MIDOSE-1310 file (N, C-alpha, C; in nm, 2 decimals, decimal comma, always signed):
residues 113
madg	+10,04/+1,14/-17,90/+10,16/+1,15/-17,98/+10,21/+1,29/-17,97; +10,34/+1,31/-17,98/+10,40/+1,45/-17,95/+10,35/+1,55/-18,06; +10,33/+1,51/-18,18/+10,30/+1,61/-18,28/+10,15/+1,64/-18,29; +10,08/+1,60/-18,19/+9,93/+1,63/-18,20/+9,84/+1,53/-18,26
rivl	+9,90/+1,43/-18,31/+9,83/+1,32/-18,37/+9,80/+1,21/-18,27; +9,69/+1,14/-18,28/+9,66/+1,03/-18,19/+9,62/+0,91/-18,26; +9,68/+0,80/-18,24/+9,64/+0,67/-18,31/+9,50/+0,63/-18,25; +9,41/+0,60/-18,33/+9,28/+0,54/-18,30/+9,29/+0,39/-18,28
cgan	+9,35/+0,33/-18,39/+9,36/+0,18/-18,38/+9,46/+0,15/-18,50; +9,50/+0,01/-18,49/+9,60/-0,03/-18,59/+9,62/-0,18/-18,58; +9,69/-0,23/-18,69/+9,72/-0,38/-18,69/+9,85/-0,39/-18,74; +9,92/-0,49/-18,69/+10,05/-0,52/-18,73/+10,07/-0,67/-18,78
ayeq	+10,10/-0,68/-18,91/+10,11/-0,82/-18,97/+10,23/-0,89/-18,92; +10,34/-0,81/-18,88/+10,46/-0,89/-18,83/+10,44/-0,95/-18,70; +10,37/-0,88/-18,61/+10,35/-0,94/-18,48/+10,21/-1,00/-18,46; +10,13/-0,99/-18,57/+9,98/-1,04/-18,56/+9,92/-0,99/-18,44
kyfy	+9,92/-0,85/-18,43/+9,85/-0,78/-18,32/+9,76/-0,68/-18,37; +9,65/-0,65/-18,29/+9,56/-0,54/-18,31/+9,56/-0,45/-18,19; +9,56/-0,31/-18,21/+9,56/-0,22/-18,11/+9,45/-0,13/-18,12; +9,38/-0,10/-18,01/+9,27/+0,00/-18,00/+9,30/+0,09/-17,89
nekf	+9,30/+0,22/-17,91/+9,33/+0,32/-17,81/+9,21/+0,33/-17,72; +9,23/+0,29/-17,60/+9,12/+0,30/-17,49/+9,08/+0,44/-17,45; +9,15/+0,53/-17,50/+9,11/+0,68/-17,48/+8,97/+0,70/-17,55; +8,94/+0,61/-17,65/+8,82/+0,62/-17,72/+8,72/+0,51/-17,69
aavp	+8,72/+0,47/-17,57/+8,63/+0,36/-17,51/+8,48/+0,39/-17,54; +8,45/+0,52/-17,54/+8,31/+0,56/-17,56/+8,25/+0,54/-17,70; +8,34/+0,51/-17,79/+8,29/+0,48/-17,93/+8,20/+0,36/-17,92; +8,09/+0,35/-18,00/+8,01/+0,24/-17,99/+8,08/+0,11/-18,03
dsik	+8,04/+0,00/-17,97/+8,11/-0,13/-17,99/+8,10/-0,17/-18,14; +7,99/-0,14/-18,21/+7,98/-0,18/-18,35/+8,08/-0,10/-18,44; +8,12/+0,02/-18,40/+8,22/+0,09/-18,47/+8,36/+0,03/-18,44; +8,38/+0,00/-18,32/+8,51/-0,06/-18,27/+8,52/-0,20/-18,35
eelh	+8,42/-0,28/-18,36/+8,43/-0,40/-18,43/+8,46/-0,38/-18,58; +8,40/-0,28/-18,64/+8,42/-0,25/-18,78/+8,57/-0,20/-18,80; +8,62/-0,12/-18,71/+8,76/-0,07/-18,72/+8,86/-0,19/-18,71; +8,82/-0,28/-18,62/+8,90/-0,41/-18,59/+8,91/-0,48/-18,73
iicv	+8,80/-0,51/-18,78/+8,79/-0,59/-18,91/+8,87/-0,52/-19,02; +8,85/-0,39/-19,04/+8,92/-0,31/-19,14/+9,08/-0,33/-19,12; +9,12/-0,31/-19,00/+9,27/-0,31/-18,97/+9,33/-0,45/-19,00; +9,26/-0,55/-18,94/+9,31/-0,69/-18,96/+9,30/-0,74/-19,10
lfte	+9,19/-0,71/-19,17/+9,18/-0,76/-19,31/+9,29/-0,69/-19,39; +9,31/-0,56/-19,37/+9,41/-0,49/-19,44/+9,55/-0,56/-19,43; +9,59/-0,58/-19,31/+9,72/-0,64/-19,29/+9,73/-0,79/-19,34; +9,62/-0,86/-19,33/+9,62/-0,99/-19,39/+9,63/-0,99/-19,54
evgg	+9,57/-0,89/-19,60/+9,57/-0,89/-19,75/+9,70/-0,83/-19,80; +9,74/-0,72/-19,74/+9,86/-0,64/-19,80/+9,98/-0,66/-19,72; +9,97/-0,69/-19,58/+10,09/-0,70/-19,50/+10,12/-0,57/-19,43; +10,24/-0,57/-19,37/+10,28/-0,44/-19,31/+10,21/-0,40/-19,18
ifti	+10,21/-0,27/-19,16/+10,14/-0,21/-19,04/+10,04/-0,11/-19,10; +9,92/-0,12/-19,04/+9,81/-0,03/-19,09/+9,76/+0,05/-18,96; +9,75/+0,18/-18,97/+9,70/+0,25/-18,85/+9,60/+0,36/-18,90; +9,49/+0,38/-18,81/+9,40/+0,49/-18,83/+9,43/+0,60/-18,73
vfee	+9,46/+0,72/-18,78/+9,51/+0,82/-18,69/+9,42/+0,95/-18,70; +9,40/+1,01/-18,58/+9,33/+1,14/-18,58/+9,44/+1,24/-18,59; +9,43/+1,33/-18,69/+9,52/+1,44/-18,70/+9,49/+1,56/-18,60; +9,57/+1,65/-18,59/+9,55/+1,76/-18,49/+9,42/+1,83/-18,51
dgsi	+9,37/+1,85/-18,64/+9,25/+1,92/-18,67/+9,13/+1,83/-18,66; +9,14/+1,71/-18,62/+9,03/+1,61/-18,61/+9,00/+1,53/-18,73; +9,07/+1,55/-18,84/+9,06/+1,47/-18,96/+9,12/+1,33/-18,94; +9,08/+1,23/-19,02/+9,14/+1,10/-19,00/+9,23/+1,06/-19,12
slet	+9,34/+1,00/-19,08/+9,44/+0,95/-19,18/+9,45/+0,81/-19,17; +9,45/+0,74/-19,28/+9,48/+0,60/-19,29/+9,62/+0,58/-19,34; +9,70/+0,51/-19,25/+9,84/+0,50/-19,29/+9,89/+0,36/-19,29; +9,98/+0,34/-19,38/+10,04/+0,20/-19,40/+10,18/+0,21/-19,41
dake	+10,25/+0,11/-19,36/+10,40/+0,11/-19,36/+10,44/-0,03/-19,36; +10,57/-0,06/-19,40/+10,62/-0,18/-19,40/+10,77/-0,18/-19,37; +10,82/-0,29/-19,32/+10,97/-0,30/-19,30/+11,04/-0,30/-19,43; +11,15/-0,24/-19,44/+11,22/-0,23/-19,56/+11,26/-0,36/-19,62
edll	+11,28/-0,46/-19,54/+11,32/-0,60/-19,59/+11,20/-0,68/-19,63; +11,08/-0,63/-19,61/+10,95/-0,70/-19,64/+10,93/-0,71/-19,79; +10,97/-0,81/-19,85/+10,95/-0,82/-20,00/+10,81/-0,86/-20,04; +10,73/-0,91/-19,95/+10,59/-0,95/-19,98/+10,49/-0,82/-19,97
ydei	+10,54/-0,72/-19,91/+10,45/-0,60/-19,90/+10,43/-0,54/-20,03; +10,30/-0,51/-20,07/+10,27/-0,46/-20,20/+10,22/-0,31/-20,18; +10,31/-0,23/-20,21/+10,27/-0,08/-20,20/+10,16/-0,03/-20,29; +10,16/-0,08/-20,40/+10,05/-0,04/-20,50/+9,92/-0,09/-20,45
ssgl	+9,91/-0,22/-20,40/+9,78/-0,27/-20,34/+9,74/-0,20/-20,22; +9,84/-0,16/-20,14/+9,81/-0,08/-20,02/+9,74/+0,05/-20,04; +9,79/+0,12/-20,14/+9,74/+0,25/-20,18/+9,59/+0,23/-20,24; +9,58/+0,13/-20,32/+9,44/+0,10/-20,37/+9,35/+0,06/-20,26
mvre	+9,39/-0,01/-20,17/+9,31/-0,06/-20,06/+9,27/+0,06/-19,97; +9,37/+0,14/-19,93/+9,33/+0,26/-19,85/+9,23/+0,35/-19,91; +9,24/+0,37/-20,05/+9,14/+0,45/-20,12/+9,00/+0,38/-20,11; +9,00/+0,25/-20,13/+8,87/+0,18/-20,12/+8,81/+0,18/-19,98
irrn	+8,89/+0,17/-19,88/+8,84/+0,18/-19,74/+8,78/+0,31/-19,72; +8,86/+0,41/-19,76/+8,82/+0,56/-19,73/+8,68/+0,58/-19,81; +8,67/+0,53/-19,93/+8,55/+0,56/-20,01/+8,43/+0,48/-19,95; +8,45/+0,35/-19,91/+8,34/+0,27/-19,86/+8,30/+0,31/-19,72
rqem	+8,39/+0,36/-19,64/+8,36/+0,39/-19,50/+8,36/+0,54/-19,47; +8,34/+0,62/-19,57/+8,34/+0,77/-19,56/+8,26/+0,82/-19,45; +8,13/+0,77/-19,45/+8,04/+0,82/-19,35/+8,09/+0,79/-19,20; +8,14/+0,67/-19,18/+8,19/+0,63/-19,05/+8,31/+0,72/-19,01
fesl	+8,39/+0,75/-19,10/+8,51/+0,83/-19,07/+8,47/+0,97/-19,05; +8,38/+1,03/-19,11/+8,32/+1,16/-19,09/+8,26/+1,16/-18,95; +8,19/+1,06/-18,91/+8,12/+1,06/-18,77/+8,23/+1,05/-18,66; +8,33/+0,97/-18,69/+8,45/+0,95/-18,59/+8,52/+1,09/-18,58
slyy	+8,54/+1,16/-18,69/+8,60/+1,29/-18,69/+8,52/+1,39/-18,61; +8,39/+1,39/-18,63/+8,30/+1,48/-18,55/+8,30/+1,44/-18,41; +8,30/+1,31/-18,37/+8,32/+1,27/-18,23/+8,44/+1,32/-18,17; +8,55/+1,31/-18,24/+8,69/+1,35/-18,19/+8,69/+1,51/-18,17
rifi	+8,63/+1,58/-18,27/+8,63/+1,73/-18,25/+8,55/+1,77/-18,14; +8,44/+1,70/-18,11/+8,34/+1,74/-18,00/+8,39/+1,70/-17,87; +8,43/+1,57/-17,85/+8,46/+1,51/-17,72/+8,61/+1,52/-17,68; +8,70/+1,53/-17,78/+8,84/+1,53/-17,74/+8,90/+1,68/-17,76
lken	+8,87/+1,74/-17,87/+8,91/+1,87/-17,90/+8,82/+1,98/-17,83; +8,70/+1,94/-17,78/+8,61/+2,03/-17,71/+8,57/+2,14/-17,80; +8,55/+2,12/-17,93/+8,51/+2,23/-18,02/+8,36/+2,25/-18,00; +8,31/+2,37/-18,03/+8,16/+2,40/-18,01/+8,09/+2,33/-18,11
idgl	+7,99/+2,25/-18,06/+7,90/+2,17/-18,15/+7,83/+2,26/-18,25; +7,79/+2,38/-18,21/+7,70/+2,46/-18,30/+7,78/+2,49/-18,43; +7,91/+2,51/-18,42/+7,99/+2,54/-18,54/+8,02/+2,42/-18,63; +8,00/+2,30/-18,57/+8,03/+2,18/-18,65/+7,91/+2,12/-18,73
l	+7,79/+2,15/-18,68/+7,67/+2,09/-18,74/+7,60/+2,18/-18,85
């Protein structure tokens, strides 16, 4: 992405599609599967579009969006679900952030551990 952010993965309820950025093919399959489940279940329950994004500094953002005309999208539920996912998967997101900072941003591992 032009602003320094890179999408890791996402799901779209409107097109019923899942996307995983192959730039991160080295991530273990078990993590990829968990990310797939998180994204798809989110869009099945709440609707809209859900993405997991690496920020410029290596932190991870969970983002959700919906079409303006989507009357079934529940913004309150989406916020609650994002917080629940972040809380329940905090260790995985921290590991992914560390992976990104070491292998993509090429930060010195000594300063990160």
